[in-house]
N, CA, C and O of each residue as an XYZ file, in Angstrom:
848
protein
N       0.839     -1.193      0.000
C       0.000      0.000      0.000
C       0.879      1.250      0.000
O       1.890      1.309      0.700
N       0.485      2.243     -0.789
C       1.252      3.477     -0.868
C       1.217      4.222      0.465
O       0.273      4.084      1.242
N       2.255      5.009      0.715
C       2.367      5.738      1.985
C       1.150      6.631      2.203
O       0.575      6.651      3.291
N       0.762      7.369      1.167
C      -0.379      8.281      1.307
C      -1.659      7.521      1.645
O      -2.456      7.979      2.464
N      -1.856      6.374      1.024
C      -3.062      5.582      1.289
C      -3.041      4.946      2.675
O      -4.090      4.656      3.251
N      -1.835      4.730      3.206
C      -1.736      4.210      4.575
C      -2.285      5.216      5.571
O      -2.979      4.846      6.518
N      -1.973      6.491      5.357
C      -2.512      7.529      6.237
C      -4.034      7.603      6.112
O      -4.736      7.761      7.110
N      -4.534      7.489      4.897
C      -5.982      7.495      4.685
C      -6.631      6.286      5.347
O      -7.683      6.401      5.975
N      -5.994      5.127      5.200
C      -6.518      3.898      5.793
C      -6.547      4.002      7.317
O      -7.477      3.521      7.964
N      -5.514      4.638      7.883
C      -5.466      4.815      9.341
C      -6.670      5.627      9.819
O      -7.250      5.327     10.862
N      -7.041      6.651      9.056
C      -8.196      7.476      9.404
C      -9.486      6.663      9.317
O     -10.392      6.827     10.134
N      -9.556      5.798      8.331
C     -10.736      4.959      8.149
C     -10.877      3.960      9.297
O     -11.978      3.745      9.805
N      -9.769      3.353      9.703
C      -9.779      2.383     10.805
C     -10.110      3.066     12.126
O     -10.776      2.487     12.984
N      -9.640      4.305     12.283
C      -9.847      5.011     13.538
C     -11.316      5.323     13.791
O     -11.733      5.428     14.944
N     -12.102      5.472     12.739
C     -13.510      5.848     12.899
C     -14.260      4.903     13.851
O     -14.839      5.379     14.827
N     -14.273      3.577     13.607
C     -14.975      2.696     14.549
C     -14.305      2.631     15.919
O     -14.974      2.416     16.930
N     -12.980      2.819     15.952
C     -12.275      2.832     17.237
C     -12.764      4.016     18.070
O     -13.036      3.881     19.263
N     -12.873      5.172     17.426
C     -13.363      6.361     18.127
C     -14.799      6.160     18.596
O     -15.163      6.579     19.694
N     -15.609      5.523     17.765
C     -17.006      5.272     18.129
C     -17.097      4.455     19.409
O     -17.881      4.777     20.301
N     -16.294      3.397     19.501
C     -16.294      2.547     20.697
C     -15.719      3.307     21.888
O     -16.261      3.234     22.991
N     -14.620      4.039     21.671
C     -13.995      4.813     22.743
C     -14.984      5.794     23.352
O     -15.041      5.954     24.572
N     -15.752      6.443     22.508
C     -16.719      7.441     22.991
C     -17.900      6.783     23.715
O     -18.336      7.259     24.763
N     -18.407      5.695     23.151
C     -19.664      5.129     23.645
C     -19.527      4.056     24.717
O     -20.467      3.837     25.480
N     -18.388      3.386     24.795
C     -18.237      2.300     25.773
C     -18.514      2.749     27.212
O     -19.204      2.034     27.939
N     -18.002      3.903     27.648
C     -18.322      4.346     29.014
C     -19.819      4.554     29.224
O     -20.324      4.356     30.329
N     -20.532      4.952     28.169
C     -21.976      5.151     28.276
C     -22.684      3.811     28.352
O     -23.606      3.628     29.146
N     -22.244      2.871     27.516
C     -22.888      1.557     27.474
C     -22.785      0.820     28.802
O     -23.744      0.183     29.237
N     -21.624      0.903     29.449
C     -21.434      0.154     30.695
C     -21.474      1.050     31.933
O     -21.258      0.592     33.055
N     -21.756      2.346     31.707
C     -21.886      3.326     32.782
C     -20.660      3.311     33.707
O     -20.783      3.170     34.924
N     -19.483      3.461     33.101
C     -18.233      3.426     33.853
C     -17.602      4.817     33.925
O     -17.219      5.385     32.902
N     -17.498      5.360     35.134
C     -16.866      6.666     35.318
C     -15.365      6.597     35.055
O     -14.759      7.571     34.609
N     -14.770      5.435     35.335
C     -13.339      5.270     35.087
C     -13.028      5.358     33.599
O     -12.125      6.082     33.180
N     -13.795      4.606     32.806
C     -13.594      4.649     31.360
C     -13.974      6.014     30.791
O     -13.385      6.475     29.814
N     -14.959      6.649     31.410
C     -15.346      7.986     30.968
C     -14.182      8.955     31.170
O     -13.905      9.792     30.310
N     -13.508      8.836     32.304
C     -12.356      9.699     32.592
C     -11.236      9.445     31.586
O     -10.632     10.382     31.063
N     -10.966      8.163     31.323
C      -9.909      7.809     30.362
C     -10.240      8.363     28.982
O      -9.389      8.962     28.324
N     -11.482      8.159     28.548
C     -11.880      8.653     27.229
C     -11.824     10.173     27.172
O     -11.475     10.750     26.142
N     -12.169     10.817     28.277
C     -12.104     12.272     28.331
C     -10.693     12.805     28.183
O     -10.485     13.923     27.712
N      -9.721     11.994     28.589
C      -8.312     12.397     28.480
C      -7.759     12.240     27.068
O      -6.901     13.016     26.649
N      -8.244     11.240     26.332
C      -7.578     10.892     25.067
C      -8.390     11.152     23.802
O      -7.836     11.105     22.704
N      -9.697     11.425     23.928
C     -10.514     11.594     22.722
C     -10.011     12.727     21.832
O      -9.820     12.540     20.630
N      -9.800     13.891     22.417
C      -9.399     15.051     21.620
C      -7.990     14.895     21.046
O      -7.800     15.145     19.856
N      -6.975     14.485     21.855
C      -5.633     14.301     21.273
C      -5.613     13.283     20.131
O      -4.944     13.498     19.120
N      -6.346     12.171     20.289
C      -6.382     11.170     19.230
C      -7.047     11.710     17.974
O      -6.586     11.463     16.859
N      -8.128     12.447     18.164
C      -8.819     12.986     16.996
C      -7.955     14.017     16.271
O      -7.985     14.103     15.044
N      -7.186     14.796     17.030
C      -6.266     15.760     16.415
C      -5.269     15.036     15.515
O      -5.017     15.452     14.385
N      -4.703     13.935     16.041
C      -3.715     13.168     15.274
C      -4.319     12.636     13.986
O      -3.706     12.727     12.922
N      -5.520     12.080     14.080
C      -6.110     11.466     12.896
C      -6.701     12.485     11.932
O      -6.844     12.196     10.744
N      -7.046     13.669     12.421
C      -7.419     14.740     11.492
C      -6.188     15.191     10.717
O      -6.292     15.582      9.554
N      -5.011     15.138     11.364
C      -3.768     15.524     10.683
C      -3.404     14.556      9.561
O      -2.704     14.933      8.620
N      -3.873     13.315      9.653
C      -3.572     12.367      8.576
C      -4.190     12.818      7.259
O      -3.737     12.422      6.185
N      -5.237     13.656      7.347
C      -5.839     14.193      6.120
C      -4.839     15.095      5.394
O      -4.821     15.157      4.165
N      -4.007     15.794      6.175
C      -2.952     16.615      5.566
C      -1.803     15.735      5.082
O      -1.272     15.926      3.988
N      -1.428     14.763      5.923
C      -0.262     13.929      5.588
C      -0.502     13.092      4.333
O       0.411     12.922      3.524
N      -1.720     12.564      4.159
C      -1.929     11.728      2.966
C      -1.806     12.556      1.688
O      -1.261     12.085      0.691
N      -2.314     13.792      1.719
C      -2.170     14.654      0.553
C      -0.731     15.075      0.327
O      -0.266     15.156     -0.810
N      -0.026     15.344      1.425
C       1.384     15.755      1.333
C       2.234     14.664      0.690
O       3.026     14.932     -0.214
N       2.061     13.424      1.169
C       2.879     12.331      0.642
C       2.426     11.896     -0.752
O       3.229     11.400     -1.542
N       1.143     12.081     -1.049
C       0.675     11.755     -2.401
C       1.363     12.652     -3.427
O       1.755     12.196     -4.501
N       1.506     13.940     -3.083
C       2.183     14.868     -3.996
C       3.700     14.671     -3.974
O       4.351     14.690     -5.019
N       4.256     14.483     -2.778
C       5.698     14.351     -2.633
C       6.228     13.093     -3.305
O       7.282     13.120     -3.939
N       5.504     11.999     -3.168
C       5.952     10.713     -3.713
C       5.298     10.381     -5.052
O       5.429      9.267     -5.558
N       4.600     11.353     -5.616
C       3.928     11.155     -6.900
C       2.987      9.950     -6.851
O       3.008      9.089     -7.730
N       2.167      9.913     -5.805
C       1.258      8.790     -5.599
C      -0.201      9.156     -5.871
O      -1.110      8.412     -5.500
N      -0.421     10.284     -6.507
C      -1.796     10.698     -6.810
C      -2.434      9.675     -7.757
O      -1.873      9.354     -8.804
N      -3.606      9.170     -7.379
C      -4.272      8.133     -8.181
C      -5.782      8.290     -8.079
O      -6.290      8.992     -7.205
N      -6.496      7.619     -8.993
C      -7.962      7.639     -8.946
C      -8.468      7.029     -7.645
O      -9.451      7.496     -7.068
N      -7.780      5.971     -7.185
C      -8.169      5.348     -5.920
C      -8.052      6.347     -4.780
O      -8.955      6.467     -3.952
N      -6.944      7.055     -4.743
C      -6.725      8.022     -3.678
C      -7.756      9.138     -3.690
O      -8.162      9.627     -2.636
N      -8.181      9.542     -4.889
C      -9.164     10.615     -5.016
C     -10.524     10.206     -4.469
O     -11.316     11.062     -4.074
N     -10.799      8.916     -4.441
C     -12.038      8.415     -3.855
C     -11.851      8.002     -2.402
O     -12.722      8.223     -1.560
N     -10.703      7.400     -2.124
C     -10.418      6.851     -0.799
C     -10.338      7.951      0.256
O     -10.869      7.803      1.357
N      -9.668      9.062     -0.088
C      -9.464     10.146      0.870
C     -10.785     10.781      1.320
O     -11.021     10.867      2.525
N     -11.661     11.231      0.402
C     -12.928     11.810      0.863
C     -13.832     10.790      1.555
O     -14.608     11.149      2.441
N     -13.734      9.507      1.149
C     -14.544      8.481      1.818
C     -14.117      8.339      3.276
O     -14.962      8.237      4.166
N     -12.798      8.332      3.523
C     -12.294      8.245      4.897
C     -12.702      9.476      5.699
O     -13.048      9.366      6.875
N     -12.664     10.652      5.062
C     -13.097     11.881      5.732
C     -14.547     11.775      6.172
O     -14.897     12.121      7.300
N     -15.387     11.288      5.261
C     -16.812     11.162      5.556
C     -17.039     10.199      6.717
O     -17.824     10.490      7.620
N     -16.365      9.067      6.698
C     -16.547      8.075      7.762
C     -16.153      8.636      9.121
O     -16.844      8.412     10.114
N     -15.038      9.366      9.164
C     -14.576      9.928     10.440
C     -15.513     11.039     10.917
O     -15.894     11.073     12.087
N     -15.882     11.944     10.012
C     -16.756     13.050     10.410
C     -18.134     12.560     10.846
O     -18.682     13.045     11.836
N     -18.692     11.603     10.113
C     -20.007     11.082     10.485
C     -19.950     10.314     11.801
O     -20.918     10.303     12.562
N     -18.819      9.676     12.065
C     -18.663      8.970     13.336
C     -18.694      9.948     14.506
O     -19.350      9.698     15.516
N     -17.981     11.059     14.362
C     -17.996     12.089     15.411
C     -19.404     12.638     15.580
O     -19.850     12.880     16.701
N     -20.105     12.835     14.464
C     -21.460     13.393     14.534
C     -22.455     12.433     15.178
O     -23.319     12.857     15.945
N     -22.339     11.151     14.872
C     -23.273     10.198     15.483
C     -22.995     10.076     16.981
O     -23.913      9.848     17.769
N     -21.734     10.228     17.370
C     -21.399     10.235     18.797
C     -22.017     11.453     19.487
O     -22.369     11.401     20.665
N     -22.143     12.549     18.734
C     -22.687     13.786     19.296
C     -24.167     13.667     19.658
O     -24.735     14.577     20.262
N     -24.783     12.559     19.295
C     -26.201     12.377     19.630
C     -26.389     11.752     21.007
O     -27.519     11.501     21.425
N     -25.283     11.497     21.719
C     -25.354     10.967     23.075
C     -24.333     11.681     23.960
O     -23.393     12.295     23.457
N     -24.517     11.601     25.253
C     -23.578     12.169     26.220
C     -23.492     11.252     27.427
O     -24.447     10.547     27.754
N     -22.339     11.266     28.089
C     -22.186     10.452     29.295
C     -23.112     10.950     30.401
O     -23.568     10.166     31.234
N     -23.386     12.245     30.406
C     -24.298     12.828     31.387
C     -25.700     12.868     30.780
O     -25.946     13.599     29.821
N     -26.611     12.084     31.340
C     -27.970     12.009     30.798
C     -28.674     13.364     30.836
O     -29.628     13.588     30.091
N     -28.209     14.270     31.702
C     -28.831     15.596     31.764
C     -28.492     16.428     30.532
O     -29.254     17.312     30.142
N     -27.349     16.140     29.925
C     -26.985     16.819     28.685
C     -27.730     16.199     27.508
O     -28.095     16.890     26.558
N     -27.948     14.903     27.582
C     -28.734     14.150     26.604
C     -28.056     14.098     25.239
O     -27.350     13.131     24.955
N     -28.245     15.099     24.389
C     -27.741     15.047     23.022
C     -27.242     16.407     22.564
O     -27.802     17.444     22.921
N     -26.171     16.386     21.761
C     -25.625     17.627     21.220
C     -26.134     17.897     19.800
O     -26.258     19.049     19.385
N     -26.419     16.844     19.077
C     -26.833     16.986     17.675
C     -28.229     16.419     17.461
O     -28.478     15.262     17.801
N     -29.149     17.211     16.903
C     -30.478     16.686     16.583
C     -30.369     15.573     15.540
O     -29.573     15.662     14.605
N     -31.167     14.539     15.708
C     -31.123     13.387     14.816
C     -31.349     13.782     13.360
O     -30.678     13.272     12.463
N     -32.288     14.683     13.128
C     -32.621     15.073     11.756
C     -31.441     15.774     11.084
O     -31.234     15.626      9.879
N     -30.672     16.531     11.856
C     -29.495     17.209     11.297
C     -28.462     16.181     10.855
O     -27.858     16.314      9.791
N     -28.263     15.158     11.678
C     -27.315     14.098     11.316
C     -27.743     13.384     10.047
O     -26.928     13.160      9.153
N     -29.023     13.024      9.964
C     -29.525     12.299      8.793
C     -29.338     13.120      7.524
O     -28.900     12.590      6.503
N     -29.662     14.397      7.578
C     -29.538     15.251      6.394
C     -28.080     15.420      5.969
O     -27.779     15.442      4.776
N     -27.174     15.541      6.945
C     -25.748     15.638      6.619
C     -25.256     14.324      6.024
O     -24.473     14.329      5.073
N     -25.707     13.202      6.574
C     -25.308     11.899      6.055
C     -25.758     11.738      4.598
O     -24.989     11.272      3.758
N     -27.009     12.125      4.300
C     -27.505     12.044      2.924
C     -26.625     12.875      1.986
O     -26.290     12.440      0.884
N     -26.259     14.068      2.437
C     -25.432     14.947      1.604
C     -24.084     14.313      1.319
O     -23.622     14.309      0.178
N     -23.446     13.773      2.365
C     -22.095     13.236      2.210
C     -22.062     12.023      1.281
O     -21.154     11.902      0.459
N     -23.026     11.137      1.401
C     -23.039      9.973      0.525
C     -23.418     10.353     -0.908
O     -22.960      9.723     -1.861
N     -24.245     11.371     -1.057
C     -24.567     11.865     -2.396
C     -23.328     12.474     -3.046
O     -23.092     12.298     -4.241
N     -22.538     13.195     -2.245
C     -21.308     13.794     -2.765
C     -20.316     12.711     -3.201
O     -19.678     12.836     -4.247
N     -20.189     11.659     -2.407
C     -19.289     10.566     -2.778
C     -19.766      9.863     -4.047
O     -18.953      9.441     -4.870
N     -21.081      9.738     -4.203
C     -21.632      9.141     -5.424
C     -21.276     10.005     -6.636
O     -20.915      9.487     -7.693
N     -21.380     11.315     -6.473
C     -21.002     12.242     -7.545
C     -19.530     12.071     -7.916
O     -19.178     12.073     -9.095
N     -18.674     11.925     -6.906
C     -17.242     11.731     -7.165
C     -16.986     10.438     -7.941
O     -16.154     10.405     -8.847
N     -17.708      9.374     -7.579
C     -17.512      8.095     -8.270
C     -17.929      8.186     -9.732
O     -17.247      7.657    -10.610
N     -19.044      8.853     -9.991
C     -19.487      9.040    -11.379
C     -18.457      9.850    -12.169
O     -18.166      9.553    -13.328
N     -17.918     10.869    -11.521
C     -16.950     11.725    -12.197
C     -15.670     10.962    -12.516
O     -15.115     11.103    -13.606
N     -15.200     10.150    -11.565
C     -13.977      9.373    -11.773
C     -14.146      8.421    -12.952
O     -13.215      8.232    -13.736
N     -15.330      7.820    -13.083
C     -15.589      6.905    -14.198
C     -15.446      7.607    -15.546
O     -15.127      6.985    -16.560
N     -15.689      8.918    -15.532
C     -15.580      9.682    -16.774
C     -14.252     10.423    -16.879
O     -14.071     11.293    -17.730
N     -13.334     10.058    -15.997
C     -12.010     10.661    -16.036
C     -11.951     12.067    -15.490
O     -11.031     12.821    -15.808
N     -12.933     12.433    -14.664
C     -12.980     13.774    -14.080
C     -12.670     13.685    -12.590
O     -13.349     12.977    -11.846
N     -11.650     14.400    -12.166
C     -11.294     14.435    -10.751
C     -11.928     15.664    -10.115
O     -11.632     16.792    -10.511
N     -12.789     15.454     -9.141
C     -13.447     16.573     -8.468
C     -12.583     17.019     -7.300
O     -12.543     16.362     -6.260
N     -11.903     18.122     -7.475
C     -11.072     18.668     -6.403
C     -11.959     19.401     -5.401
O     -13.061     19.841     -5.726
N     -11.454     19.520     -4.183
C     -12.208     20.232     -3.151
C     -12.344     21.699     -3.541
O     -11.352     22.371     -3.825
N     -13.577     22.185     -3.551
C     -13.832     23.586     -3.861
C     -13.883     24.405     -2.567
O     -13.921     23.857     -1.465
N     -13.882     25.711     -2.730
C     -13.814     26.591     -1.554
C     -14.942     26.309     -0.569
O     -14.721     26.245      0.640
N     -16.161     26.138     -1.103
C     -17.296     25.860     -0.222
C     -17.134     24.566      0.538
O     -17.502     24.481      1.709
N     -16.580     23.545     -0.121
C     -16.342     22.267      0.538
C     -15.302     22.378      1.630
O     -15.415     21.734      2.673
N     -14.279     23.201      1.391
C     -13.235     23.387      2.401
C     -13.772     24.118      3.632
O     -13.442     23.771      4.766
N     -14.604     25.133      3.391
C     -15.211     25.871      4.512
C     -16.108     24.941      5.317
O     -16.100     24.963      6.548
N     -16.880     24.124      4.608
C     -17.749     23.150      5.271
C     -16.948     22.205      6.149
O     -17.338     21.921      7.282
N     -15.827     21.716      5.629
C     -14.983     20.785      6.382
C     -14.418     21.440      7.635
O     -14.347     20.811      8.691
N     -14.018     22.699      7.519
C     -13.506     23.429      8.682
C     -14.578     23.507      9.770
O     -14.283     23.313     10.949
N     -15.817     23.791      9.375
C     -16.905     23.864     10.354
C     -17.223     22.496     10.937
O     -17.570     22.394     12.114
N     -17.110     21.447     10.135
C     -17.274     20.093     10.663
C     -16.289     19.852     11.810
O     -16.660     19.397     12.892
N     -15.031     20.169     11.537
C     -13.966     19.911     12.512
C     -14.134     20.771     13.758
O     -14.029     20.271     14.878
N     -14.397     22.072     13.565
C     -14.563     22.984     14.698
C     -15.745     22.558     15.560
O     -15.644     22.541     16.787
N     -16.864     22.215     14.928
C     -18.057     21.802     15.672
C     -17.800     20.517     16.452
O     -18.208     20.390     17.606
N     -17.123     19.565     15.813
C     -16.808     18.308     16.480
C     -15.919     18.505     17.683
O     -16.158     17.920     18.740
N     -14.892     19.327     17.533
C     -13.975     19.560     18.649
C     -14.640     20.362     19.770
O     -14.356     20.133     20.946
N     -15.508     21.285     19.421
C     -16.221     22.051     20.450
C     -17.113     21.125     21.265
O     -17.168     21.220     22.491
N     -17.815     20.226     20.571
C     -18.658     19.256     21.261
C     -17.827     18.371     22.178
O     -18.206     18.123     23.323
N     -16.694     17.898     21.672
C     -15.842     17.009     22.469
C     -15.222     17.724     23.661
O     -14.972     17.104     24.694
N     -14.972     19.021     23.529
C     -14.442     19.786     24.654
C     -15.443     19.813     25.804
O     -15.076     19.612     26.962
N     -16.705     20.062     25.475
C     -17.754     20.071     26.494
C     -17.933     18.679     27.088
O     -18.050     18.525     28.304
N     -17.955     17.661     26.219
C     -18.137     16.288     26.697
C     -16.959     15.837     27.551
O     -17.155     15.145     28.550
N     -15.746     16.216     27.178
C     -14.564     15.862     27.967
C     -14.602     16.542     29.332
O     -14.203     15.951     30.336
N     -15.083     17.783     29.369
C     -15.251     18.510     30.632
C     -16.144     17.720     31.576
O     -15.883     17.640     32.777
N     -17.203     17.136     31.016
C     -18.125     16.324     31.806
C     -17.454     15.036     32.266
O     -17.539     14.673     33.439
N     -16.782     14.339     31.338
C     -16.201     13.033     31.648
C     -15.018     13.106     32.616
O     -14.747     12.153     33.347
N     -14.333     14.218     32.615
C     -13.190     14.374     33.524
C     -13.615     14.745     34.938
O     -12.770     14.916     35.818
N     -14.901     14.868     35.157
C     -15.417     15.180     36.484
C     -15.258     16.639     36.871
O     -15.352     16.982     38.050
N     -15.019     17.497     35.896
C     -14.781     18.907     36.201
C     -16.061     19.625     36.600
O     -16.008     20.654     37.274
N     -17.215     19.095     36.191
C     -18.493     19.694     36.597
C     -18.634     19.619     38.111
O     -18.967     20.609     38.762
N     -18.379     18.440     38.666
C     -18.470     18.260     40.116
C     -17.359     19.019     40.837
O     -17.573     19.576     41.914
N     -16.174     19.034     40.236
C     -15.029     19.713     40.849
C     -15.283     21.215     40.984
O     -15.020     21.803     42.033
N     -15.785     21.820     39.935
C     -16.072     23.262     39.967
C     -17.177     23.570     40.970
O     -17.123     24.579     41.674
N     -18.180     22.698     41.031
C     -19.299     22.932     41.951
C     -18.856     22.821     43.403
O     -19.257     23.624     44.246
N     -18.021     21.815     43.692
C     -17.597     21.597     45.080
C     -16.589     22.637     45.552
O     -16.564     22.987     46.732
N     -15.753     23.135     44.633
C     -14.702     24.072     45.030
C     -15.097     25.541     44.872
O     -14.614     26.402     45.608
N     -15.963     25.817     43.921
C     -16.303     27.219     43.654
C     -17.797     27.505     43.784
O     -18.220     28.656     43.679
N     -18.584     26.479     44.010
C     -20.014     26.665     44.194
C     -20.752     27.045     42.924
O     -21.874     27.548     42.984
N     -20.125     26.808     41.758
C     -20.753     27.143     40.483
C     -21.405     25.892     39.906
O     -20.742     24.875     39.701
N     -22.695     25.971     39.650
C     -23.433     24.836     39.107
C     -23.321     24.848     37.584
O     -24.099     25.514     36.901
N     -22.350     24.109     37.062
C     -22.129     24.063     35.619
C     -23.327     23.464     34.888
O     -23.609     23.828     33.746
N     -24.027     22.551     35.544
C     -25.168     21.900     34.905
C     -26.243     22.903     34.489
O     -26.995     22.659     33.545
N     -26.313     24.028     35.196
C     -27.321     25.037     34.857
C     -27.025     25.691     33.509
O     -27.890     26.338     32.919
N     -25.779     25.513     33.025
C     -25.393     26.085     31.736
C     -25.518     25.070     30.587
O     -25.219     25.398     29.439
N     -25.955     23.849     30.892
C     -26.115     22.831     29.849
C     -27.004     23.307     28.696
O     -26.625     23.145     27.535
N     -28.179     23.892     28.983
C     -29.040     24.323     27.875
C     -28.350     25.318     26.939
O     -28.499     25.230     25.720
N     -27.592     26.268     27.511
C     -26.895     27.248     26.686
C     -25.803     26.594     25.850
O     -25.607     26.931     24.682
N     -25.085     25.639     26.476
C     -24.024     24.932     25.752
C     -24.613     24.130     24.593
O     -24.039     24.093     23.504
N     -25.754     23.490     24.825
C     -26.410     22.710     23.772
C     -26.850     23.607     22.624
O     -26.721     23.235     21.458
N     -27.370     24.792     22.951
C     -27.819     25.717     21.906
C     -26.653     26.135     21.022
O     -26.779     26.185     19.799
N     -25.508     26.436     21.649
C     -24.325     26.843     20.886
C     -23.860     25.715     19.970
O     -23.611     25.930     18.784
N     -23.744     24.502     20.534
C     -23.250     23.363     19.755
C     -24.229     22.992     18.651
O     -23.822     22.742     17.517
N     -25.515     22.955     18.974
C     -26.511     22.627     17.961
C     -26.553     23.677     16.855
O     -26.800     23.355     15.693
N     -26.312     24.929     17.221
C     -26.264     25.996     16.214
C     -25.090     25.774     15.268
O     -25.210     25.986     14.062
N     -23.953     25.346     15.819
C     -22.785     25.044     14.978
C     -23.102     23.901     14.013
O     -22.720     23.944     12.844
N     -23.799     22.885     14.509
C     -24.145     21.755     13.653
C     -25.147     22.160     12.566
O     -25.084     21.655     11.445
N     -26.058     23.057     12.892
C     -26.999     23.555     11.880
C     -26.246     24.339     10.804
O     -26.562     24.235      9.618
N     -25.248     25.124     11.223
C     -24.402     25.841     10.258
C     -23.688     24.837      9.356
O     -23.576     25.045      8.148
N     -23.207     23.747      9.953
C     -22.575     22.681      9.166
C     -23.538     22.143      8.119
O     -23.161     21.915      6.970
N     -24.789     21.943      8.529
C     -25.806     21.430      7.614
C     -26.024     22.394      6.442
O     -26.056     21.979      5.283
N     -26.171     23.663      6.755
C     -26.400     24.666      5.708
C     -25.210     24.736      4.760
O     -25.384     24.771      3.542
N     -23.997     24.757      5.318
C     -22.803     24.826      4.490
C     -22.631     23.572      3.635
O     -22.159     23.646      2.501
N     -23.014     22.430      4.183
C     -22.851     21.182      3.438
C     -23.724     21.177      2.189
O     -23.274     20.754      1.124
N     -24.966     21.642      2.305
C     -25.845     21.656      1.143
C     -25.528     22.806      0.193
O     -25.705     22.684     -1.019
N     -25.063     23.910      0.741
C     -24.642     25.024     -0.116
C     -23.480     24.591     -1.005
O     -23.471     24.868     -2.205
N     -22.503     23.911     -0.412
C     -21.349     23.451     -1.188
C     -21.749     22.340     -2.159
O     -21.214     22.256     -3.265
N     -22.694     21.484     -1.745
C     -23.144     20.407     -2.629
C     -23.825     20.964     -3.878
O     -23.623     20.462     -4.983
N     -24.627     21.999     -3.689
C     -25.270     22.653     -4.839
C     -24.217     23.218     -5.784
O     -24.362     23.162     -7.005
N     -23.143     23.770     -5.189
C     -22.045     24.303     -6.003
C     -21.383     23.190     -6.814
O     -21.065     23.378     -7.988
N     -21.176     22.024     -6.182
C     -20.591     20.881     -6.897
C     -21.510     20.420     -8.036
O     -21.042     20.114     -9.133
N     -22.812     20.375     -7.766
C     -23.763     19.943     -8.786
C     -23.737     20.905     -9.980
O     -23.774     20.476    -11.133
N     -23.674     22.201     -9.690
C     -23.649     23.196    -10.765
C     -22.422     23.026    -11.653
O     -22.493     23.217    -12.867
N     -21.297     22.667    -11.039
C     -20.043     22.594    -11.785
C     -19.765     21.208    -12.374
O     -19.048     21.090    -13.368
N     -20.330     20.161    -11.765
C     -20.030     18.805    -12.231
C     -21.283     17.982    -12.520
O     -21.205     16.765    -12.692
N     -22.432     18.644    -12.572
C     -23.684     17.918    -12.806
C     -23.744     17.213    -14.146
O     -24.581     16.334    -14.354
N     -22.851     17.597    -15.064
C     -22.859     16.976    -16.391
C     -22.539     15.481    -16.328
O     -22.834     14.755    -17.277
N     -21.946     15.009    -15.239
C     -21.583     13.580    -15.129
C     -22.826     12.705    -15.071
O     -22.738     11.498    -15.295
N     -23.995     13.296    -14.772
C     -25.231     12.507    -14.691
C     -25.833     12.239    -16.067
O     -26.727     11.403    -16.198
N     -25.349     12.945    -17.103
C     -25.939     12.815    -18.425
C     -25.780     11.419    -19.023
O     -26.623     10.965    -19.796
N     -24.686     10.744    -18.656
C     -24.413      9.422    -19.242
C     -24.926      8.270    -18.390
O     -24.603      7.111    -18.652
N     -25.727      8.583    -17.371
C     -26.248      7.526    -16.504
C     -27.323      6.709    -17.229
O     -27.878      5.772    -16.654
C-alpha cells in the first residue's frame, strides 16, 4: 500500500475505534472509562485529522496521486466526520442528553453519501473533483463543531463539573441548555454549508449525470 493511502486507511480504521472509545463508558456506565476517554478523545482525533494533511502531502511528494486516492481520501473523511457526529447524539451525562439533533445528522449523512456518489461518477468519466472553496469551509466547520462538542463532553467526563461545583459553588449543569444551543447551532451551520457546497458541486459537475 502506498504511503499516502496508509494515512488514509489509518483514518478509516480510527472511525470505529473512536465510536467505541466514545460510547463504551456510556454503554457500561463506567466513570473510570469515561475519565480515560475524556483524556484521550481530543488528542487522538487531532492526530487522525492531521492524517488528512499527511496523505495529501505524501501523495504529492511521492507522486502517488491516483484515482483510488481521489475516492479513498474523501470516503475516509466522511466516515470519520459522520462517526464524530453520530457520537454527538449521546452524552455520558444524561442531563446533557444530546448535542446533535437526529434530523441534522440524517440530512448531513444524505449529503455526504450523495457527494461521494457524484465523485464516483466523475472518476468513471475521467474527471477528478477537487475540493472547492465551499467544501473546504464546510470541512472546517465540521472539525470545529466536532472539537467544540468534544471539549464540552470531555469537561463532563473528567469530572470537572463536580469539581467546579464543590470548590467554587458554580453549578455548571445550569449552563447545559446554553451549551447545547451553541453546539446545535454550529451543527446547523454545518448542515447549511454542506448543502450550499453540494449545490455548487452539482452546478459545476452535474454533467456527469448525463451518461447515466
